[in-house]
C-alpha positions as CSV (number, residue, x, y, z in Angstrom):
1,A,-0.1,0.0,-0.1
2,K,1.1,3.5,-0.6
3,Y,0.8,6.4,1.7
4,G,0.8,10.2,0.9
5,A,0.3,13.6,2.2
6,F,-0.7,16.7,0.6
7,V,1.9,19.3,1.0
8,N,1.2,23.0,0.3
9,L,4.7,23.9,-0.9
10,D,3.7,27.6,-0.8
11,L,3.8,27.5,2.9
12,D,6.7,27.7,5.3
13,R,7.3,24.4,7.2
14,D,6.8,26.0,10.5
15,L,3.8,27.9,9.5
16,A,2.3,24.7,7.9
17,K,2.9,22.7,11.4
18,W,1.4,25.8,13.2
19,L,-1.8,25.6,11.0
20,M,-2.3,22.0,11.4
21,E,-1.8,22.5,15.4
22,N,-4.4,25.4,15.3
23,Q,-6.9,24.2,13.0
24,G,-10.5,24.8,14.4
25,K,-9.0,27.1,17.2
26,V,-9.7,30.9,17.8
27,V,-6.4,32.8,17.8
28,K,-5.3,36.5,18.2
29,S,-1.9,37.8,17.8
30,Q,-0.1,39.5,20.7
31,K,-0.1,42.8,18.9
32,E,-3.7,43.3,17.8
33,N,-7.1,42.4,19.3
34,K,-8.7,40.8,16.2
35,V,-9.8,37.3,16.9
36,F,-9.6,34.7,14.0
37,L,-10.9,31.0,13.5
38,I,-8.3,28.9,11.8
39,K,-10.1,27.1,9.4
40,N,-9.0,25.1,6.2
41,G,-5.7,26.8,6.1
42,K,-6.9,30.5,6.5
43,K,-7.6,32.9,9.3
44,N,-11.3,33.8,9.4
45,L,-12.2,37.2,11.2
46,L,-14.7,36.9,14.1
47,S,-15.6,40.5,14.2
48,D,-17.0,40.9,17.9
49,L,-17.9,38.8,21.0
50,A,-21.5,38.0,19.8
51,T,-20.0,36.4,16.6
52,L,-17.6,34.4,18.6
53,Y,-20.4,33.0,20.7
54,S,-22.5,32.3,17.8
55,W,-19.6,30.1,16.3
56,G,-19.6,28.2,19.7
57,F,-16.6,29.5,21.2
58,V,-16.1,31.7,24.5
59,D,-13.5,34.5,25.2
60,T,-11.5,32.1,27.3
61,D,-11.1,29.9,24.2
62,I,-9.1,32.6,22.6
63,M,-5.4,31.6,22.3
64,I,-2.7,34.2,21.9
65,D,-0.2,33.4,18.8
66,A,3.1,33.0,21.0
67,D,5.0,32.0,17.6
68,N,4.0,35.1,16.0
69,L,2.7,33.4,13.0
70,L,-0.8,34.5,12.7
71,S,0.2,37.4,10.3
72,D,1.8,34.9,7.8
73,V,-1.5,32.8,7.6
74,P,-3.7,33.6,4.6
75,L,-6.8,35.7,5.2
76,G,-10.2,34.3,4.7
77,E,-13.6,35.6,5.2
78,E,-15.3,37.6,8.0
79,L,-17.5,35.1,9.6
80,G,-21.0,36.2,10.3
81,F,-23.0,36.2,13.2
82,W,-26.1,34.4,11.5
83,D,-23.8,31.7,9.9
84,G,-22.5,30.6,13.2
85,P,-23.6,26.9,14.0
86,L,-25.4,28.0,17.1
87,V,-27.6,30.5,15.5
88,K,-28.0,29.1,12.0
89,N,-30.8,26.8,12.9
90,I,-32.8,29.3,14.3
91,K,-32.3,31.3,11.3
92,Q,-33.4,28.5,8.9
93,I,-36.5,27.9,11.1
94,L,-37.4,31.7,10.8
95,L,-36.8,31.7,7.0
96,Q,-39.2,28.6,6.5
97,R,-41.7,29.7,9.3
98,K,-42.2,33.4,9.3
99,E,-45.1,32.8,11.7
100,L,-42.6,32.1,14.5
101,F,-41.0,35.6,14.2
102,P,-43.2,36.9,17.2
103,I,-42.4,34.0,19.3
104,F,-38.4,34.0,18.7
105,G,-38.8,38.1,18.8
106,Q,-40.6,37.9,22.4
107,K,-37.6,35.5,23.5
108,F,-34.9,37.4,22.3
109,N,-36.6,40.8,23.9
110,E,-36.8,38.9,27.3
111,L,-33.1,38.0,26.9
112,F,-32.1,41.7,26.0
113,I,-34.4,43.8,27.8
114,T,-34.4,41.9,31.3
């Protein structure tokens, strides 16, 4: 049997290793406050705390890039709040059943007004 591995020759060896170790993690540099989800070899911006939470993370999940390699990671997309897995299902339900808007609206009002 033959075994192989995909190697992206455009990436520095240390960076490739860093990307493998940090796949699926949220990371920020030591210099900036921008937080990124490392996904598919790219850094994807999580623009605010609500978006971070909608993607299933909390602020204590944010790791600091001690190796200073985050700046070398290719930039991906800005991840949206409504695309986060924790809220995506609610969005889909509301798109299909608009009569539920008032019910969900009431729940969100209770959450944010209380």
